[in-house]
C-alpha positions as CSV (number, residue, x, y, z in Angstrom):
1,G,0.0,0.0,0.0
2,E,1.0,3.7,0.2
3,G,2.7,3.1,3.6
4,G,4.9,0.4,2.0
5,E,5.9,2.8,-0.8
6,V,6.9,5.5,1.6
7,A,8.9,3.1,3.8
8,G,10.7,1.8,0.7
9,G,11.6,5.3,-0.4
10,E,13.1,6.1,3.0
11,D,15.1,2.9,3.0
12,E,16.4,3.7,-0.5
13,E,17.4,7.2,0.7
14,M,19.2,5.7,3.7
15,D,21.1,3.3,1.5
16,E,22.3,6.2,-0.7
17,E,23.5,8.1,2.4
18,E,25.3,5.0,3.6
19,Q,27.0,4.6,0.3
20,Q,28.1,8.2,0.3
21,R,29.5,7.8,3.8
22,R,31.4,4.7,2.8
23,L,32.7,6.4,-0.3
24,E,33.9,9.3,1.7
25,A,35.6,7.0,4.2
26,R,37.4,5.2,1.4
27,C,38.6,8.4,-0.1
28,N,40.0,9.5,3.2
29,K,41.7,6.2,3.7
30,F,43.3,6.0,0.3
31,G,44.1,9.7,0.0
32,T,41.7,10.7,-2.7
33,E,41.8,14.5,-2.7
34,M,40.0,17.2,-4.4
35,A,42.9,17.7,-6.8
36,P,42.7,20.7,-9.2
37,N,43.5,18.2,-12.0
38,P,41.4,15.1,-11.1
39,Y,41.8,13.5,-14.5
40,G,45.5,13.9,-14.7
41,E,45.6,17.1,-16.8
42,D,48.7,18.2,-14.8
43,L,50.7,15.3,-16.3
44,K,50.4,16.9,-19.8
45,A,50.3,13.6,-21.5
46,K,49.6,13.9,-25.2
47,L,46.9,11.4,-26.0
48,C,46.1,10.4,-29.6
49,C,42.3,10.2,-29.5
50,A,39.4,11.8,-27.6
51,R,37.9,10.2,-24.6
52,R,34.7,8.2,-25.3
53,E,31.8,9.3,-23.1
54,V,28.7,7.3,-22.3
55,G,25.7,8.3,-24.4
56,L,22.0,8.1,-23.6
57,G,20.5,4.7,-23.9
58,A,23.8,2.9,-23.3
59,E,23.6,-0.7,-21.9
60,V,26.2,-2.1,-19.5
61,V,28.5,-4.8,-20.6
62,A,28.9,-6.5,-17.3
63,D,32.1,-8.5,-18.0
64,S,34.2,-5.6,-19.3
65,V,35.7,-2.3,-18.4
66,H,36.5,0.6,-20.8
67,C,39.9,2.3,-20.4
68,Y,41.3,5.6,-21.7
69,G,44.9,6.7,-21.8
70,L,46.4,3.5,-23.1
71,D,48.5,5.2,-25.9
72,R,51.9,3.8,-25.0
73,L,50.8,0.5,-23.6
74,S,50.9,-2.8,-25.5
75,T,48.3,-5.5,-25.2
76,T,50.6,-7.5,-23.1
77,E,51.3,-4.5,-20.8
78,I,47.6,-3.9,-20.4
79,M,47.0,-7.5,-19.4
80,D,49.8,-7.2,-16.9
81,Y,48.3,-3.9,-15.6
82,F,45.1,-5.8,-14.6
83,R,46.9,-9.1,-13.8
84,D,45.5,-9.4,-10.3
85,Y,41.9,-9.5,-11.7
86,A,42.3,-12.3,-14.3
87,P,41.7,-10.4,-17.6
88,S,40.8,-12.5,-20.6
89,Y,41.8,-10.2,-23.5
90,V,41.9,-6.6,-24.7
91,L,39.6,-5.2,-27.5
92,W,41.3,-2.1,-28.9
93,L,38.9,0.6,-30.0
94,D,41.4,3.3,-31.0
95,D,45.0,4.2,-30.2
96,S,44.0,5.6,-26.8
97,S,41.0,3.4,-25.7
98,G,40.1,-0.2,-25.3
99,N,37.8,-2.6,-23.5
100,V,39.4,-5.1,-21.2
101,V,37.2,-8.3,-21.0
102,F,37.3,-10.3,-17.8
103,G,34.6,-12.9,-18.5
104,D,33.5,-12.7,-14.9
105,P,31.4,-9.7,-13.9
106,A,32.6,-10.1,-10.3
107,N,36.2,-9.3,-11.4
108,V,35.0,-6.2,-13.1
109,Q,33.4,-5.0,-9.9
110,R,36.7,-5.7,-8.1
111,V,38.5,-3.6,-10.6
112,L,36.1,-0.7,-10.2
113,N,35.9,-0.9,-6.4
114,L,39.3,-2.0,-5.4
115,F,41.9,-1.3,-8.1
116,T,40.6,2.2,-9.2
117,K,39.7,5.2,-7.1
118,P,36.7,7.5,-7.3
119,I,37.5,10.9,-9.0
120,R,36.7,13.6,-6.5
121,L,35.9,16.9,-8.3
122,P,37.0,20.4,-7.3
123,R,34.5,22.7,-5.7
124,A,32.8,25.1,-8.1
125,K,34.1,28.6,-7.6
126,K,31.5,30.9,-6.0
127,P,31.0,34.3,-7.7
128,V,32.6,37.2,-5.8
129,P,30.1,40.0,-5.0
130,E,31.0,43.4,-6.2
131,G,33.2,45.4,-3.8
132,A,34.6,42.2,-2.3
133,E,37.9,42.3,-4.1
134,G,41.1,42.6,-2.2
135,E,44.3,44.2,-3.2
136,E,45.1,44.4,-7.0
137,G,41.6,43.2,-7.8
138,E,42.0,39.8,-6.2
139,A,39.0,38.3,-4.4
140,A,39.2,38.7,-0.7
141,E,39.1,35.5,1.4
142,P,35.6,35.2,2.9
143,E,35.5,34.7,6.7
144,P,34.3,31.2,7.6
145,E,30.9,30.9,9.1
146,A,30.8,28.9,12.3
147,S,27.3,27.6,11.6
148,A,28.0,26.8,7.9
149,E,27.8,23.1,7.1
150,P,30.7,21.6,5.2
151,E,30.0,21.2,1.5
152,E,29.3,17.6,0.4
153,P,32.0,16.1,-1.8
154,K,31.2,15.5,-5.4
155,Y,32.5,12.7,-7.6
156,D,32.5,11.8,-11.3
157,A,29.5,9.5,-11.7
158,V,31.0,7.5,-14.5
159,W,34.8,7.5,-14.6
160,R,37.3,6.3,-12.1
161,R,41.1,6.6,-12.1
162,G,43.5,3.7,-12.1
163,P,47.2,3.8,-11.2
164,D,49.2,6.0,-13.5
165,Y,51.9,4.4,-15.6
166,T,55.3,5.8,-16.8
167,K,56.9,5.0,-20.1
168,S,59.7,6.7,-21.9
169,G,59.9,9.3,-19.2
170,Q,56.3,10.4,-19.5
171,T,53.6,9.5,-16.9
172,Y,50.1,8.8,-18.2
173,P,46.8,8.8,-16.3
174,V,44.5,5.8,-16.9
175,L,40.7,6.4,-16.7
176,V,38.4,3.4,-16.2
177,R,34.7,3.0,-16.3
178,Q,32.1,0.2,-16.9
179,A,32.0,-0.8,-20.5
180,T,28.8,-0.3,-22.5
181,D,27.4,-1.6,-25.8
182,Q,28.4,1.8,-27.3
183,D,32.1,1.1,-26.9
184,K,32.8,-0.2,-30.4
185,K,35.4,0.5,-33.1
186,P,34.5,3.5,-35.3
187,D,33.2,2.8,-38.8
188,K,35.7,5.2,-40.4
189,P,39.4,4.6,-40.1
190,K,41.4,7.2,-38.1
191,K,45.0,8.3,-38.2
192,S,47.2,5.4,-37.0
193,K,49.4,5.5,-33.9
194,R,52.5,4.9,-36.1
195,L,52.0,8.2,-37.9
196,W,51.2,10.0,-34.6
197,L,54.4,8.6,-32.9
198,Q,56.5,9.6,-35.9
199,G,55.3,13.2,-35.3
200,N,56.6,13.0,-31.7
201,G,53.1,12.8,-30.3
202,S,51.9,15.9,-32.1
203,Y,48.8,14.2,-33.6
204,S,45.9,16.5,-33.3
205,N,42.2,15.4,-33.5
206,S,39.3,17.7,-34.3
207,S,38.0,16.6,-30.9
208,N,39.5,17.6,-27.6
209,P,42.4,15.1,-27.1
210,T,42.1,15.2,-23.4
211,G,38.4,14.2,-23.6
212,A,35.3,16.3,-23.6
213,E,32.5,16.2,-21.0
214,G,29.8,13.7,-21.8
215,A,26.2,13.2,-21.0
216,L,26.9,11.2,-17.9
217,S,30.3,12.4,-16.9
218,G,31.1,14.7,-14.1
219,G,33.4,16.7,-16.3
220,N,36.5,18.5,-15.1
């Protein structure tokens, strides 16, 4: 009846709060901070292709994860990267992205919950009221309010960050998310990694090479 529906809604809300508390506890434990460059922009790695975002209507592929930032890794090195979670094979999509298939959805969940970290987003900058600037036009630091509640942390709802890897003196960030049925090879061929590497990593794509914000991504 109506009473059951209300009780179910309250239970669901409590579950979400509990999940948030656990996520925050894990972030504190493993040192996940509100970095100004949560997606590894500060590493300045030149990636060949744009990040693939999740579109509307996408369906989860339970036994696979989708990875971005694989430009300098070989298939063997990717398998070794996930070696503790029994990967089966790698399906390359372009020179920067691929799906790692595990065969067992439970291993995918272990990768997402144990191997990777949630991406905690920076706080949005609040507008400075007129007349509140300090010296040389800089915004004056607002005085903290004793009664103000701390702002709840925000996380990317889709992407997570795996351990960085270093190759040829350059460190690369690796972004990981659940794979979907939209993660497929493009119909039209794109410029190969061979030509891109010959140009010293100067390959430029019409899309943002560091990845544009998508429909379900938290952005950066």
